[in-house]
C-alpha positions as CSV (number, residue, x, y, z in Angstrom):
1,M,-18.8,-19.1,-17.1
2,S,-15.4,-17.9,-18.3
3,S,-14.8,-17.6,-22.0
4,K,-11.1,-18.3,-21.5
5,K,-9.7,-21.6,-22.6
6,T,-8.2,-23.8,-19.9
7,T,-5.5,-26.4,-19.9
8,T,-4.4,-29.1,-17.5
9,F,-1.1,-28.3,-15.8
10,T,0.4,-30.7,-13.2
11,F,3.2,-29.8,-10.8
12,R,4.5,-30.6,-7.3
13,I,4.4,-28.1,-4.4
14,D,5.6,-28.1,-0.8
15,K,3.2,-30.0,1.5
16,E,2.9,-27.0,3.8
17,Y,1.9,-24.8,0.8
18,E,-0.8,-27.3,-0.1
19,K,-2.2,-27.1,3.5
20,V,-2.3,-23.3,3.5
21,L,-3.9,-23.2,0.0
22,R,-6.6,-25.7,1.0
23,E,-7.4,-23.7,4.2
24,E,-7.5,-20.4,2.3
25,A,-9.7,-21.8,-0.4
26,E,-12.1,-23.2,2.3
27,E,-12.2,-19.9,4.1
28,R,-13.0,-18.0,0.8
29,K,-15.5,-20.8,-0.1
30,I,-13.8,-21.4,-3.5
31,T,-12.0,-24.4,-4.9
32,V,-8.2,-24.8,-4.6
33,N,-8.2,-24.7,-8.4
34,T,-10.0,-21.3,-8.4
35,L,-7.6,-20.0,-5.8
36,A,-4.6,-21.2,-7.8
37,N,-5.9,-19.6,-10.9
38,Q,-6.3,-16.3,-9.0
39,I,-2.8,-16.5,-7.7
40,F,-1.4,-17.3,-11.2
41,G,-3.5,-14.5,-12.6
42,E,-2.1,-12.0,-10.1
43,Y,1.4,-13.0,-11.1
44,V,0.8,-13.0,-14.9
45,E,-1.3,-9.8,-15.0
46,W,0.5,-7.7,-12.4
47,Q,3.4,-9.0,-10.3
48,R,5.8,-9.9,-13.0
49,Y,5.5,-6.4,-14.4
50,M,5.9,-4.8,-11.0
51,E,9.1,-6.8,-10.5
52,K,10.5,-5.4,-13.8
53,F,9.6,-1.8,-12.8
54,G,11.3,-2.0,-9.3
55,T,8.1,-1.4,-7.3
56,I,8.2,-1.4,-3.6
57,V,5.4,-2.4,-1.2
58,L,4.2,0.2,1.3
59,S,1.4,-0.3,3.8
60,R,-1.7,1.9,3.3
61,E,-1.1,3.4,6.8
62,A,2.5,4.3,6.0
63,F,1.5,5.9,2.7
64,K,-1.2,7.9,4.5
65,T,1.3,9.0,7.1
66,A,3.8,10.1,4.5
67,L,1.1,12.2,2.7
68,E,0.1,13.8,6.0
69,L,3.7,15.1,6.4
70,L,3.5,17.0,3.1
71,D,1.6,20.2,2.5
72,D,-1.2,20.2,-0.1
73,K,1.0,21.6,-2.9
74,D,3.7,19.0,-2.3
75,V,1.1,16.2,-2.4
76,S,-0.1,17.4,-5.8
77,I,3.4,17.8,-7.1
78,L,4.4,14.3,-5.9
79,A,1.3,12.7,-7.5
80,A,1.8,14.6,-10.8
81,D,5.5,13.7,-11.0
82,I,4.7,10.0,-10.5
83,A,1.8,10.1,-13.0
84,E,4.0,11.7,-15.6
85,K,6.5,8.9,-15.8
86,A,5.7,5.4,-14.6
87,P,2.1,4.8,-15.9
88,K,2.8,5.6,-19.6
89,E,5.9,3.4,-19.5
90,F,4.0,0.6,-17.9
91,I,1.1,0.9,-20.4
92,L,3.5,0.9,-23.4
93,F,5.4,-2.1,-21.9
94,K,2.3,-4.2,-21.2
95,W,-0.1,-3.2,-24.0
96,K,2.3,-1.8,-26.6
97,G,0.2,1.3,-27.1
98,V,-1.7,4.1,-25.4
99,S,-5.4,4.5,-25.9
100,P,-8.5,5.2,-23.8
101,D,-8.9,1.4,-23.4
102,T,-5.3,0.8,-22.2
103,V,-5.4,3.8,-19.9
104,T,-8.7,2.5,-18.4
105,K,-7.2,-1.0,-18.0
106,F,-4.2,0.6,-16.2
107,I,-6.4,2.5,-13.8
108,K,-8.4,-0.6,-13.0
109,M,-5.2,-2.6,-12.4
110,Y,-3.9,0.3,-10.3
111,F,-6.8,0.1,-7.9
112,D,-7.2,-3.7,-8.0
113,H,-3.6,-4.4,-7.2
114,C,-2.0,-1.4,-5.4
115,G,-4.2,-1.1,-2.4
116,Y,-5.3,2.5,-2.9
117,G,-8.9,1.6,-2.5
118,T,-11.9,0.2,-4.4
119,H,-13.2,1.5,-7.7
120,D,-16.2,1.4,-10.0
121,E,-16.2,2.4,-13.6
122,A,-19.1,3.6,-15.7
123,R,-19.3,4.5,-19.4
124,A,-22.0,6.6,-21.0
125,G,-22.1,9.0,-23.9
126,G,-18.4,8.7,-24.7
127,S,-17.5,9.5,-21.1
128,V,-15.6,7.3,-18.7
129,T,-16.2,7.8,-15.0
130,F,-14.3,6.3,-12.1
131,S,-15.6,6.3,-8.6
132,V,-12.9,5.6,-5.9
133,R,-13.3,4.9,-2.2
134,H,-9.9,4.9,-0.5
135,G,-9.7,5.5,3.2
136,L,-6.5,7.6,2.8
137,G,-8.1,10.9,4.1
138,R,-8.2,14.3,2.5
139,K,-4.6,14.3,1.3
140,G,-5.2,10.8,-0.1
141,S,-8.0,12.3,-2.2
142,L,-5.8,15.1,-3.2
143,F,-3.0,12.7,-4.2
144,L,-5.3,10.4,-6.2
145,K,-7.0,13.4,-7.9
146,A,-3.7,14.9,-9.0
147,F,-2.4,11.4,-10.0
148,L,-5.4,10.4,-12.2
149,E,-5.8,13.9,-13.8
150,T,-2.1,14.0,-14.7
151,L,-2.3,10.4,-15.9
152,I,-5.2,11.2,-18.3
153,R,-3.6,14.4,-19.5
154,S,-0.1,13.0,-20.0
155,T,-1.3,9.8,-21.8
156,L,-4.4,10.8,-23.7
157,G,-4.1,14.6,-23.8
158,K,-7.5,15.0,-22.3
159,S,-8.8,17.0,-19.3
160,C,-10.9,15.6,-16.5
161,S,-13.5,16.7,-14.2
162,S,-13.4,15.5,-10.6
163,T,-15.1,15.7,-7.2
164,T,-13.4,14.7,-4.0
165,T,-14.5,14.1,-0.4
166,T,-12.3,13.1,2.5
167,N,-12.2,9.4,1.4
168,S,-13.5,9.3,-2.1
169,L,-13.0,10.6,-5.6
170,V,-15.1,10.7,-8.7
171,L,-13.3,11.5,-12.0
172,S,-14.6,11.7,-15.5
173,F,-13.0,12.2,-18.9
174,Q,-14.1,11.9,-22.5
175,E,-12.9,8.9,-24.5
């Protein structure tokens, strides 16, 4: 059971939207209320910030194709350049401070909302470990490795250890 407080909020929607929402909820085997909460949560936690940061949407296949056109060095440079700028600005804008906790929240949001793949997080002995499964191929692993290592270094001043395979990455850093 969620510890969040709830409230009643009534509004009107287009009849066609209602039909689609009911069908989607039934397909997912959840209530329309739960689906609406998920949609509102996506907007409140992520989409409204992405609109303010001028983010564009790119399919996973298009991103993978773009990476394949670059050599390994350019993939790493691209990832590091992106990681040096946007994440820290986003973290400061959303959470008003940079800490291991806010950086970890950002990484979770990044994988939950951007379509790069699935992730799992583990904490033990002051260490944070992210496991990522992405389906972007070898250069996708190279990109995500360089992105996350640069993100950790540029925001927290910490180094990382990582292991990659063709479609996965495991990255650890000390809190």
